C-alpha positions in Angstrom: -47.1 -54.0 -172.2 -50.8 -53.4 -172.5 -51.4 -54.8 -169.1 -48.8 -52.4 -167.6 -50.6 -49.5 -169.2 -54.0 -50.5 -167.6 -52.3 -51.0 -164.3 -50.8 -47.5 -164.4 -54.2 -46.1 -165.4 -55.9 -47.9 -162.5 -53.2 -46.7 -160.1 -53.7 -43.1 -161.3 -57.4 -43.3 -160.8 -57.0 -44.8 -157.4 -54.7 -42.0 -156.4 -57.2 -39.5 -157.8 -60.0 -41.0 -155.8 -57.9 -41.0 -152.7 -56.9 -37.4 -153.2 -60.5 -36.4 -153.7 -62.0 -38.5 -150.9 -62.3 -37.2 -147.3 -62.5 -40.0 -144.8 -64.5 -39.6 -141.7 -62.8 -39.4 -138.3 -63.3 -42.1 -135.7 -63.0 -42.7 -132.0 -60.4 -44.9 -130.3 -61.8 -47.9 -128.5 -59.5 -48.4 -125.5 -61.6 -51.0 -123.7 -63.0 -51.4 -120.3 -61.4 -49.4 -117.5 -59.9 -46.8 -119.8 -60.5 -43.1 -119.1 -60.2 -42.0 -122.7 -61.6 -43.2 -126.0 -65.2 -43.7 -126.9 -66.7 -44.3 -123.4 -67.2 -48.0 -124.2 -68.4 -49.8 -121.0 -67.6 -46.7 -119.0 -68.9 -46.7 -115.4 -68.9 -43.9 -112.9 -69.6 -44.0 -109.1 -72.7 -42.3 -108.1 -71.0 -40.2 -105.5 -68.7 -38.5 -108.0 -68.6 -34.7 -107.2 -70.1 -32.3 -109.7 -67.4 -30.5 -111.6 -65.1 -33.5 -111.8 -63.3 -34.4 -115.0 -64.5 -38.0 -115.5 -63.5 -38.9 -119.1 -61.7 -37.8 -122.2 -63.1 -38.4 -125.7 -60.2 -39.4 -128.0 -60.2 -39.9 -131.7 -58.4 -39.1 -134.9 -58.9 -38.0 -138.5 -57.2 -40.0 -141.3 -56.3 -36.8 -143.2 -55.0 -35.1 -140.0 -57.7 -32.4 -140.1 -58.6 -30.7 -136.8 -61.4 -32.6 -135.0 -64.1 -31.5 -132.5 -66.1 -33.4 -130.0 -69.7 -33.2 -128.9 -72.1 -34.9 -126.6 -75.9 -34.7 -126.5 -78.8 -36.3 -124.6 -82.4 -37.1 -125.2 -84.5 -34.0 -124.8 -86.5 -35.7 -122.0 -83.4 -36.6 -120.1 -81.0 -34.6 -118.1 -77.8 -33.2 -119.6 -75.4 -34.9 -117.1 -72.1 -34.2 -118.8 -70.5 -31.4 -120.8 -67.5 -31.8 -123.2 -64.7 -29.5 -124.3 -65.1 -29.5 -128.1 -61.3 -29.1 -128.6 -59.8 -31.4 -126.1 -62.7 -33.8 -125.5 -62.6 -33.5 -121.7 -65.9 -34.6 -120.2 -67.1 -33.0 -117.0 -69.9 -34.0 -114.7 -72.4 -31.2 -114.4 -75.3 -32.9 -112.6 -75.4 -35.1 -109.5 -75.6 -38.8 -110.0 -77.9 -41.2 -108.1 -77.7 -44.8 -108.9 -80.9 -45.6 -107.1 -82.8 -43.2 -109.3 -80.9 -43.7 -112.5 -78.4 -46.5 -112.8 -77.4 -45.9 -116.4 -77.2 -42.8 -118.7 -77.7 -42.9 -122.4 -75.7 -40.3 -124.4 -74.7 -39.6 -128.0 -71.1 -38.8 -128.5 -69.9 -37.5 -131.9 -66.6 -36.5 -133.6 -66.3 -34.2 -136.6 -63.6 -33.0 -138.9 -65.7 -30.2 -140.3 -67.0 -32.1 -143.2 -67.9 -35.5 -141.7 -69.6 -36.2 -138.4 -69.6 -39.7 -136.8 -72.0 -40.3 -133.9 -72.2 -43.2 -131.4 -74.7 -44.1 -128.8 -73.1 -45.0 -125.5 -74.4 -46.2 -122.1 -72.7 -45.0 -119.0 -73.2 -47.3 -115.9 -73.7 -45.6 -112.6 -72.1 -47.8 -109.9 -73.2 -47.9 -106.3 -71.6 -46.1 -103.5 -72.5 -46.4 -99.8 -74.4 -43.2 -100.0 -77.8 -44.4 -99.0 -78.9 -44.7 -95.4 -81.1 -47.6 -94.4 -84.7 -46.7 -94.1 -87.2 -48.4 -91.8 -90.4 -49.7 -93.3 -93.8 -48.6 -91.8 -92.4 -46.5 -89.0 -93.2 -45.6 -86.3 -93.6 -49.0 -84.7 -96.2 -49.6 -81.9 -96.4 -52.9 -80.1 -98.7 -53.9 -77.3 -97.0 -56.2 -74.8 -98.5 -57.8 -71.7 -96.6 -57.1 -68.6 -96.1 -60.7 -67.8 -94.4 -61.7 -71.0 -91.5 -64.1 -70.4 -87.9 -63.0 -70.6 -86.3 -63.6 -74.0 -89.6 -63.5 -75.8 -89.9 -61.8 -79.2 -91.9 -58.6 -79.1 -91.7 -57.1 -82.5 -89.6 -57.1 -85.7 -88.3 -54.0 -87.3 -87.2 -53.9 -90.9 -84.9 -51.4 -92.6 -83.9 -51.3 -96.3 -80.7 -50.0 -97.7 -80.9 -49.2 -101.4 -77.1 -49.7 -101.7 -75.8 -52.9 -103.1 -73.1 -55.2 -101.8 -71.8 -54.8 -98.4 -73.0 -51.2 -98.4 -76.6 -52.5 -98.6 -76.4 -54.9 -95.7 -78.1 -53.6 -92.5 -77.2 -54.2 -88.9 -79.5 -53.1 -86.1 -78.5 -51.6 -82.8 -80.3 -50.1 -79.8 -79.3 -46.6 -79.1 -79.9 -47.0 -75.3 -77.7 -49.7 -74.1 -79.4 -49.8 -70.6 -82.8 -50.7 -72.0 -84.7 -53.9 -70.8 -84.9 -54.8 -74.5 -82.5 -56.2 -77.0 -82.5 -56.4 -80.8 -81.1 -59.0 -83.0 -78.3 -57.4 -85.1 -79.2 -59.1 -88.3 -82.9 -59.9 -88.2 -84.1 -56.8 -86.4 -86.2 -58.9 -83.9 -86.8 -57.0 -80.7 -86.8 -59.3 -77.5 -87.1 -58.8 -73.8 -83.7 -59.4 -72.3 -83.0 -62.4 -70.1 -83.9 -61.7 -66.5 -85.8 -58.5 -67.4 -89.5 -58.0 -66.4 -92.2 -55.5 -67.3 -94.4 -53.8 -64.7 -97.4 -51.9 -66.0 -97.8 -50.0 -62.7 -94.2 -48.7 -62.9 -94.1 -47.8 -66.6 -96.9 -48.1 -69.0 -94.9 -47.0 -72.0 -91.3 -47.8 -73.2 -89.6 -45.9 -76.0 -87.0 -47.9 -77.8 -84.8 -46.5 -80.5 -83.4 -48.9 -83.0 -80.5 -47.9 -85.2 -80.0 -49.5 -88.6 -76.7 -49.2 -90.5 -74.5 -51.1 -92.9 -71.7 -52.9 -91.0 -70.5 -56.0 -92.8 -66.7 -56.2 -93.1 -66.1 -59.6 -94.7 -67.5 -63.1 -94.8 -65.6 -66.3 -93.9 -66.7 -69.4 -95.8 -66.0 -73.0 -94.6 -66.9 -76.2 -96.4 -67.5 -79.6 -95.0 -65.2 -82.2 -96.5 -68.0 -84.7 -96.5 -69.8 -85.1 -99.8 -73.4 -86.1 -100.0 -75.2 -84.6 -97.0 -72.7 -82.3 -95.2 -73.2 -81.4 -91.5 -74.2 -77.9 -90.4 -71.3 -75.5 -89.8 -71.2 -72.8 -87.1 -68.9 -69.8 -87.0 -67.6 -68.1 -83.9 -64.9 -65.6 -82.8 -62.3 -67.3 -80.5 -60.5 -64.1 -79.5 -59.0 -60.8 -80.7 -62.1 -58.8 -81.3 -62.2 -56.8 -78.1 -65.9 -56.5 -78.6 -65.4 -54.4 -81.8 -66.5 -57.2 -84.1 -68.9 -60.1 -84.3 -69.5 -63.0 -86.7 -72.8 -64.4 -87.9 -72.7 -68.0 -86.7 -74.5 -69.3 -89.8 -73.3 -67.1 -92.6 -69.8 -66.3 -91.4 -70.2 -62.6 -92.0 -68.0 -60.5 -89.8 -69.5 -57.1 -88.9 -68.5 -54.1 -86.8 -70.3 -53.6 -83.5 -69.4 -50.0 -82.9 -68.7 -46.8 -84.8 -65.5 -46.9 -86.7 -64.4 -43.8 -85.0 -64.4 -45.6 -81.7 -61.9 -48.3 -82.8 -58.8 -48.1 -80.7 -56.3 -50.2 -82.7 -55.0 -50.1 -86.3 -54.9 -53.9 -86.6 -57.2 -56.5 -85.2 -56.1 -60.2 -85.3 -59.2 -62.3 -85.1 -59.4 -66.0 -84.8 -62.5 -67.5 -86.4 -63.4 -70.9 -85.2 -65.5 -73.2 -87.4 -67.4 -76.1 -85.7 -69.0 -79.0 -87.6 -72.2 -80.0 -85.8 -73.6 -83.5 -85.8 -77.3 -84.1 -86.6 -77.9 -84.3 -82.9 -76.3 -81.0 -82.3 -73.0 -82.0 -80.8 -69.6 -80.8 -82.1 -68.0 -83.2 -84.5 -64.9 -81.3 -85.6 -63.4 -77.9 -85.3 -61.0 -75.7 -87.2 -59.5 -72.2 -86.6 -58.5 -69.6 -89.2 -56.8 -66.3 -88.4 -58.5 -63.1 -89.9 -56.5 -59.8 -89.9 -58.5 -56.7 -90.1 -56.5 -53.5 -90.7 -58.1 -50.2 -89.9 -57.1 -47.8 -92.6 -57.8 -44.1 -92.8 -61.4 -43.5 -93.6 -61.9 -40.9 -96.3 -64.1 -38.8 -94.1 -62.5 -35.3 -94.6 -63.0 -33.3 -97.8 -60.5 -30.7 -98.8 -60.9 -27.5 -96.9 -59.8 -23.9 -97.7 -58.4 -21.8 -95.0 -57.8 -18.1 -94.6 -55.7 -16.2 -92.1 -58.4 -16.7 -89.4 -59.4 -20.3 -90.1 -61.7 -22.1 -92.6 -63.0 -19.8 -95.2 -65.1 -20.2 -98.4 -64.9 -16.6 -99.7 -61.8 -14.5 -100.5 -61.8 -10.9 -101.7 -59.1 -8.7 -103.3 -58.8 -5.3 -104.8 -56.3 -4.7 -107.6 -55.6 -2.3 -110.5 -56.8 -3.3 -113.9 -54.3 -4.6 -116.5 -51.7 -6.0 -114.0 -48.5 -7.3 -115.7 -48.7 -10.8 -117.1 -47.3 -13.3 -114.6 -48.0 -11.2 -111.6 -49.0 -13.1 -108.4 -52.1 -12.0 -106.6 -50.3 -11.4 -103.3 -53.3 -10.0 -101.5 -54.8 -13.5 -101.4 -53.7 -15.6 -98.5 -55.3 -19.0 -99.2 -54.3 -22.5 -97.8 -56.0 -25.7 -98.7 -55.9 -28.9 -96.5 -57.2 -32.4 -96.5 -56.9 -34.1 -93.0 -57.0 -37.6 -94.4 -53.9 -39.6 -94.9 -52.2 -41.1 -97.9 -54.1 -41.3 -101.1 -57.2 -40.0 -99.4 -55.5 -36.7 -99.0 -54.5 -36.2 -102.6 -56.7 -33.7 -104.6 -56.6 -31.4 -107.6 -57.0 -27.7 -107.7 -58.6 -25.7 -110.5 -60.2 -22.3 -111.2 -63.8 -22.4 -112.4 -64.9 -19.2 -114.3 -63.8 -17.2 -117.3 -61.0 -19.1 -118.9 -57.5 -17.9 -119.7 -57.5 -14.9 -117.3 -55.8 -16.5 -114.2 -54.2 -19.8 -113.4 -53.7 -21.5 -110.1 -50.7 -23.3 -108.7 -50.1 -26.0 -107.6 -52.6 -28.0 -109.5 -52.1 -31.2 -107.5 -51.9 -31.2 -103.7 -51.0 -33.8 -101.1 -52.4 -32.9 -97.7 -51.8 -29.2 -97.7 -50.5 -26.4 -99.9 -50.4 -22.6 -100.2 -52.7 -21.5 -103.1 -51.2 -19.1 -105.6 -53.2 -17.3 -108.3 -51.2 -15.9 -111.3 -52.2 -13.4 -114.0 -52.3 -15.0 -117.4 -54.2 -12.5 -119.6 -53.7 -8.9 -118.6 -55.8 -7.4 -121.4 -58.9 -9.3 -120.2 -58.6 -7.7 -116.7 -60.4 -4.5 -117.8 -62.3 -2.3 -115.4 -64.5 -0.9 -118.3 -65.6 -4.4 -119.3 -66.2 -5.8 -115.8 -65.6 -4.1 -112.5 -65.7 -7.4 -110.6 -64.2 -10.7 -111.5 -65.6 -13.8 -109.7 -64.0 -17.2 -109.8 -64.4 -20.5 -107.8 -61.5 -22.4 -106.4 -62.4 -26.1 -106.7 -60.5 -28.9 -104.9 -61.5 -32.4 -105.9 -60.0 -35.6 -104.5 -58.2 -37.7 -107.1 -58.0 -41.4 -106.1 -60.9 -41.9 -103.7 -64.3 -43.5 -104.5 -66.0 -40.6 -102.7 -64.3 -37.9 -104.7 -64.9 -35.4 -102.0 -64.6 -31.8 -103.1 -65.0 -28.3 -101.8 -65.1 -24.8 -103.3 -64.2 -21.3 -102.3 -65.3 -18.0 -104.0 -62.6 -15.6 -105.2 -63.9 -12.1 -105.7 -61.6 -9.5 -107.3 -62.6 -5.9 -107.2 -60.9 -4.0 -110.1 -59.6 -0.5 -109.7 -59.7 1.9 -112.6 -56.5 3.3 -114.3 -56.1 5.7 -117.1 -55.8 3.1 -119.8 -58.2 4.6 -122.4 -58.0 7.4 -124.9 -60.9 9.8 -125.3 -62.8 8.8 -128.5 -65.1 11.0 -130.6 -68.5 9.6 -131.6 -67.6 10.5 -135.2 -64.4 10.9 -137.2 -65.7 14.2 -138.7 -68.4 16.7 -138.1 -70.2 18.7 -140.7 -72.0 21.9 -139.9 -73.8 24.8 -141.8 -74.3 28.3 -140.5 -75.7 31.4 -142.3 -73.1 33.9 -143.3 -75.0 36.7 -141.5 -74.9 34.8 -138.1 -73.8 37.2 -135.4 -70.6 36.7 -133.4 -70.9 34.1 -130.7 -73.4 31.9 -132.6 -73.4 28.2 -131.9 -72.1 26.1 -134.8 -71.9 22.4 -133.8 -71.3 20.4 -130.6 -68.8 17.6 -130.6 -68.7 14.7 -128.2 -65.8 12.5 -127.0 -66.1 9.8 -124.3 -63.3 8.5 -122.1 -64.4 5.2 -120.5 -62.1 5.8 -117.6 -63.6 7.0 -114.3 -62.8 9.9 -112.0 -60.3 12.5 -113.2 -59.0 10.2 -116.0 -62.5 10.2 -117.6 -62.7 14.1 -117.8 -62.3 15.4 -121.4 -61.1 18.8 -122.4 -61.7 20.1 -126.0 -59.6 22.4 -128.1 -59.5 23.3 -131.8 -56.6 24.1 -134.1 -55.8 24.5 -137.8 -55.8 27.2 -140.5 -59.6 27.5 -140.5 -60.1 27.7 -136.7 -59.3 31.5 -136.3 -62.9 32.6 -136.5 -64.2 29.9 -134.0 -63.9 29.0 -130.4 -64.8 25.8 -128.5 -66.0 25.3 -124.9 -63.4 23.2 -123.2 -65.9 21.1 -121.3 -69.0 20.8 -123.4 -67.4 20.6 -126.8 -69.7 23.4 -128.2 -68.1 25.2 -131.2 -69.2 28.8 -131.7 -68.0 31.8 -133.6 -65.7 34.5 -132.2 -67.6 37.5 -130.8 -65.9 39.7 -133.4 -66.2 37.3 -136.3 -67.8 38.6 -139.5 -68.6 35.7 -141.9 -68.8 36.2 -145.6 -69.7 33.4 -147.9 -68.5 35.3 -151.0 -65.0 35.6 -149.4 -64.7 32.2 -147.8 -67.5 29.7 -148.1 -65.9 26.7 -146.3 -63.8 26.3 -143.2 -61.9 23.2 -142.2 -60.1 22.6 -138.9 -59.4 19.9 -136.2 -60.9 19.4 -132.8 -58.9 17.5 -130.1 -60.2 15.7 -127.0 -57.6 15.2 -124.3 -57.6 13.7 -120.8 -55.7 14.9 -117.8 -52.6 12.9 -118.7 -52.4 14.1 -122.3 -54.0 11.1 -124.0 -56.0 12.5 -126.9 -57.8 11.8 -130.2 -58.6 14.1 -133.1 -61.7 14.6 -135.3 -62.1 16.9 -138.3 -64.7 19.7 -138.6 -66.2 21.0 -141.8 -68.2 24.2 -141.7 -70.1 25.5 -144.7 -71.4 29.1 -144.8 -74.9 29.3 -146.1 -75.2 32.2 -148.6 -77.5 35.0 -147.8 -78.8 37.4 -150.4 -76.8 40.4 -149.4 -75.6 41.7 -152.8 -77.7 43.4 -155.5 -77.0 42.8 -159.1 -74.6 45.5 -160.6 -74.3 46.7 -164.2 -70.9 47.8 -165.4 -72.2 51.3 -166.1 -75.4 53.1 -165.2 -75.7 54.4 -168.8 -74.8 52.0 -171.5 -74.6 52.4 -175.3 -75.3 49.6 -177.7 -75.5 49.4 -181.5 -78.1 47.0 -182.9 -78.2 45.6 -186.4 -81.6 44.6 -187.6 -82.1 40.9 -186.9 -79.3 40.7 -184.4 -79.9 41.1 -180.6 -77.8 43.1 -178.2 -77.0 41.9 -174.7 -76.8 43.5 -171.3 -75.2 41.8 -168.3 -75.3 42.4 -164.6 -73.1 40.7 -162.0 -74.4 39.5 -158.6 -71.6 38.8 -156.2 -73.6 36.4 -153.9 -71.9 33.0 -153.6 -74.7 30.6 -154.3 -77.8 30.1 -156.3 -80.5 31.4 -156.4 -79.1 34.5 -154.8 -76.7 35.1 -157.7 -79.1 34.3 -160.5 -80.3 37.5 -162.3 -83.5 38.1 -164.3 -83.7 41.0 -166.8 -86.7 43.1 -167.8 -87.4 46.4 -169.6 -89.0 48.8 -167.1 -89.5 51.8 -169.4 -89.5 52.4 -173.1 -91.4 54.8 -175.4 -93.1 53.5 -177.3 -93.3 50.3 -175.3 -93.9 47.8 -178.0 -90.6 48.0 -179.8 -88.2 45.7 -177.9 -88.3 42.3 -176.3 -85.9 41.0 -173.7 -84.8 37.5 -172.6 -85.3 37.4 -168.9 -82.5 34.9 -168.3 -79.8 35.9 -170.8 -80.4 39.7 -171.1 -80.6 39.6 -174.9 -82.7 42.5 -176.4 -84.1 42.4 -179.9 -86.7 44.2 -182.0 -90.1 42.8 -182.1 -90.9 40.6 -185.1 -93.2 43.2 -186.6 -90.3 45.6 -187.2 -88.3 44.3 -190.1 -86.7 47.6 -191.6 -85.4 51.0 -190.7 -88.4 52.6 -192.5 -90.8 50.7 -190.2 -88.8 51.9 -187.3 -88.7 55.5 -188.5 -92.5 55.5 -188.9 -93.0 54.8 -185.2 -90.3 57.3 -184.1 -91.5 60.9 -183.7 -88.2 62.4 -184.8 -87.5 59.6 -187.3 -84.5 58.9 -185.2 -82.8 55.5 -184.8 -81.4 56.0 -181.3 -83.6 54.6 -178.5 -83.3 54.9 -174.7 -84.5 52.0 -172.5 -84.6 51.6 -168.8 -83.6 48.0 -168.0 -83.7 46.2 -164.7 -81.6 43.4 -163.3 -83.2 41.5 -160.4 -81.8 38.5 -158.5 -83.8 35.5 -157.3 -82.9 35.7 -153.6 -85.2 36.3 -150.7 -85.6 39.1 -150.2 -84.8 40.1 -153.8 -82.6 43.0 -154.8 -82.7 44.8 -158.1 -80.9 47.6 -159.9 -81.6 49.6 -163.2 -79.5 51.1 -165.9 -80.2 53.4 -168.9 -79.5 51.7 -172.2 -79.1 53.7 -175.4 -79.4 51.6 -178.6 -78.3 52.9 -182.0 -80.1 50.8 -184.7 -78.8 50.2 -188.2 -79.2 47.6 -190.9 -77.0 45.2 -192.7 -77.1 47.2 -196.0 -75.5 50.2 -194.3 -72.9 48.0 -192.8 -72.0 46.4 -196.2 -70.9 49.7 -197.5 -68.2 49.9 -194.8 -66.5 46.6 -193.9 -64.6 48.2 -191.1 -67.9 49.5 -189.6 -69.4 46.0 -189.9 -66.5 44.5 -188.1 -66.5 47.1 -185.4 -70.3 46.5 -184.9 -69.7 42.8 -184.7 -67.0 43.2 -182.1 -68.1 46.2 -180.2 -69.6 44.1 -177.4 -66.5 42.0 -177.3 -63.4 44.2 -177.9 -61.1 41.2 -177.1 -62.4 39.6 -180.2 -60.9 42.4 -182.3 -57.7 42.1 -180.4 -57.7 38.4 -181.1 -58.2 38.9 -184.9 -55.4 41.4 -185.0 -53.1 39.1 -183.1 -54.0 36.2 -185.3 -53.2 38.2 -188.5 -49.9 39.3 -187.1 -49.0 35.7 -186.1 -49.8 34.5 -189.7 -47.6 37.2 -191.3 -44.7 36.4 -188.9 -45.1 32.6 -189.7 -45.1 33.2 -193.5 -42.0 35.4 -193.2 -40.2 32.8 -191.1 -41.1 30.1 -193.6 -39.8 32.2 -196.6 -36.6 33.1 -194.8 -35.9 29.5 -193.9 -36.6 28.2 -197.4 -34.2 30.8 -198.8 -31.5 30.0 -196.4 -31.6 26.3 -197.1 -31.7 26.9 -200.9 -28.6 29.0 -200.7 -26.9 26.6 -198.5 -27.5 23.7 -200.9 -26.1 25.7 -203.9 -22.9 26.3 -201.9 -22.9 29.9 -203.0 -22.8 33.1 -201.2 -24.1 35.9 -203.3 -22.9 39.5 -203.1 -24.8 41.5 -200.7 -26.7 44.3 -202.4 -27.6 47.3 -200.4 -30.2 49.7 -201.5 -29.5 53.2 -200.5 -32.4 55.6 -200.4 -31.8 59.2 -200.6 -33.8 61.2 -198.1 -36.1 63.6 -199.9 -36.7 67.1 -198.8 -39.8 67.5 -196.6 -42.9 68.7 -198.2 -45.9 70.3 -196.7 -48.7 67.9 -195.6 -51.4 70.1 -197.0 -50.4 69.3 -200.6 -49.7 65.6 -200.0 -51.7 64.5 -203.1 -50.1 67.0 -205.4 -46.7 66.1 -204.1 -47.2 62.4 -204.8 -48.3 63.2 -208.4 -45.2 65.4 -209.0 -42.9 63.0 -207.4 -44.2 59.9 -209.1 -42.1 60.6 -212.2 -39.0 61.0 -210.1 -39.5 57.9 -208.0 -36.7 56.1 -209.7 -34.2 58.7 -208.6 -34.9 58.0 -205.0 -33.2 54.6 -205.1 -29.7 53.5 -206.3 -28.0 50.2 -206.2 -24.6 49.9 -204.6 -22.7 46.7 -204.2 -20.3 45.7 -201.5 -16.9 44.1 -202.3 -17.1 40.5 -203.5 -17.0 37.7 -201.0 -13.5 36.5 -200.7 -14.5 33.2 -199.4 -16.1 32.3 -202.7 -14.0 29.6 -204.4 -14.7 29.6 -208.2 -12.5 27.7 -210.7 -13.4 29.5 -213.9 -13.1 33.2 -214.6 -16.8 33.3 -215.4 -17.8 31.8 -212.1 -15.9 34.6 -210.3 -18.4 37.1 -211.6 -21.7 37.7 -210.0 -24.9 37.0 -211.9 -26.1 39.7 -214.3 -28.8 42.1 -213.1 -31.8 42.8 -215.3 -31.4 45.4 -217.9 -31.7 48.9 -216.5 -31.0 52.4 -217.7 -27.3 53.1 -218.0 -25.9 54.1 -214.6 -24.3 57.5 -214.1 -20.6 57.8 -214.7 -18.4 56.9 -211.7 -15.0 58.2 -211.2 -12.4 55.6 -211.5 -11.0 54.4 -208.2 -7.4 54.5 -207.4 -5.4 52.0 -205.5 -4.8 48.3 -205.8 -6.5 46.6 -208.7 -9.4 44.4 -207.4 -12.1 42.8 -209.4 -15.3 44.6 -208.9 -19.0 44.1 -209.6 -20.5 46.9 -211.6 -23.1 49.0 -209.6 -26.6 49.0 -211.0 -28.9 51.9 -210.5 -32.2 52.8 -212.0 -35.5 54.6 -211.5 -38.9 53.2 -210.6 -41.6 54.8 -212.7 -45.3 54.2 -212.2 -47.1 52.9 -215.2 -50.0 55.3 -214.9 -49.9 58.7 -213.5 -53.2 58.7 -211.7 -53.8 60.5 -208.5 -54.1 58.2 -205.5 -57.6 57.4 -204.3 -58.9 59.5 -201.6 -59.1 57.9 -198.2 -62.5 56.9 -197.1 -63.7 59.0 -194.2 -66.1 57.9 -191.6 -68.7 60.3 -192.8 -71.6 58.7 -191.1 -72.3 59.2 -187.4 -72.8 55.4 -187.0 -69.1 54.7 -187.7 -67.9 57.3 -185.4 -70.2 56.0 -182.7 -69.0 52.5 -183.2 -65.3 53.6 -182.9 -66.0 55.5 -179.8 -67.9 52.6 -178.2 -65.3 50.1 -179.1 -62.6 52.4 -177.6 -64.6 52.7 -174.4 -65.1 49.0 -174.0 -61.5 48.2 -174.8 -60.3 50.7 -172.1 -62.8 49.1 -169.7 -61.5 45.6 -170.5 -57.9 46.9 -170.1 -58.7 48.3 -166.6 -60.5 45.1 -165.6 -57.6 42.9 -166.7 -55.1 45.0 -164.8 -57.0 44.2 -161.6 -55.8 40.6 -161.9 -52.1 41.5 -162.1 
């Protein structure tokens, strides 16, 4: 059991490690001869055309993550190959030359984004018969006596072919077949032909041209059956060569004696005779072996592109931008042909240039095909991005050692279409203009660009929106300016907002937003409510003046106050910012004020000024009359004190009055509600008592006090109590409960005549008189005997009327 627990724990840890580990990717090793994997023992012919796809790197990642491929070279070496990082396709980008560089070292790598694995590989460059033989120490000059015997050796030429194998073997020929000289095809020894003579007097100089070329076809090998010391074997051609081939008598190498293009037959049946020679030079034995040489097509024709008038390596076409995807470029008439036969005539077609825009079909051709180019990415064919698209058509042979190839340029001139919308250089424009700017003033210039050319790129501007009425825009330049008749006023409307539209000839458009702010100009002076103002000042409390400046912005609407004239001048101070006026600290009583007043008067007249802070500055003046009193005088009349306190703010008095009334109403509602709920809980409805007041005879108003005194004794006679019939809905069980509660004791009521009719139970009517306890005359009403109170009432009334008129302006 314990062992099982440890095993489970180990398995869990193993799974955790596996989950957290990220294994590196690796290449596949597909062995020699493979064209994909890790390039192990990879070889490449030196005549492989540039641009050929030569190999494909191939690998995998254990976690299945995407992998990428890379190839790099030593900084001192050439970068011979390039690789597609996604697919691993390796392309030859530099020419190969085995004779200069027979192997190439490279570092290939594979990565999954986290891990990178690199390997060093060596690519072998194999030989191709691409090197011509080169003579050593040319030109050759030989001095020959004219009497040299025929057949004598004169000079030996030597040529070296850097190719290997049969391609490196050299055969010598004389270019002029009618020369008195001959050259050994294999050794390069120049001899005087048999029967030929030299004559100094006839020709002092002979020019001989020797051609060296590789020509070995195959080698026949024969072996003497004798062991020990075998006899010498000689090779010869019995028949069938027709002078096109020869065989080296000692090596058995068969070589061609003329240009392959001059061969007349496709198959040559040669009979090679082998002769065993005795030590004395006589034939001992002979044998014959047939040798068949088949002349196959030589891969001597690369693929060639043709136009309508013959071979062509440049094709041009004009077309509109953004053609439909899948459209064929029908303006291109391209044919590709390889004149070789069979496998030598098979080649691949591809487009070299910006990827993903076009594709070519067919991609594999045998002998000849019509080339078709098809649109693959319409969005990339954009006149504004590139007016000319240039590609190369590449044809590369597939299965030949030579890998012949050819290219043709494809040049596409794009024609513009109206595929773009005019675009503003900003989504919104902000401008500021003084409010006193005259009509026709420039405000802001907007700019929109249409990348299209010709008429499609012309932009026309227009404006619209609720704030655009006072503005115009030039349809071509985009300059926004004010209407000729426009009169701007920052105090009325400080900001304008509207839209500007840029449109091309086919109606494609874009929109931007315009914000215009009017800059305030100091064009309004401060204004007092009245040119003559009256204020009442209590000692120790300031009075305040106020002037309104209707300008829209600071500092134009900021007002400073000052006293411009007062006699005497050293009585009042003023706060320049708030407009508050108060007595100087040296004046603390009315007596001190009377002492500096010639007429011992307490009413002062001041000339005050309100001046704004604009530039230029405006000011206005007003006459202020101040009536000065003290707190002691106010304490004698609370009403006067209240009026003084609220005379500068009549709405305060209205608010106090409204608050008092609201309080009374609230208390009344509470009392009524409490009474109602109390009666409802007692389940009783009391008789309704109605007090009837007799209307007294009118009395003259001039003797109101005397009338009140004489009538106070008779006040009780003004009221009498009369009850309504009982409530029939009252349900009382006992006789006592059917009677209403007793009233307080009152003087006996006057006699009432008995009523006639049906007998109903009644509630006796109670009446009485109200007599004052003391017969004192009522106090005299206090009169506003002082001029201060009358002045306060008058001032309060004026301000209240002014406020009322001002408030009506808002309705």
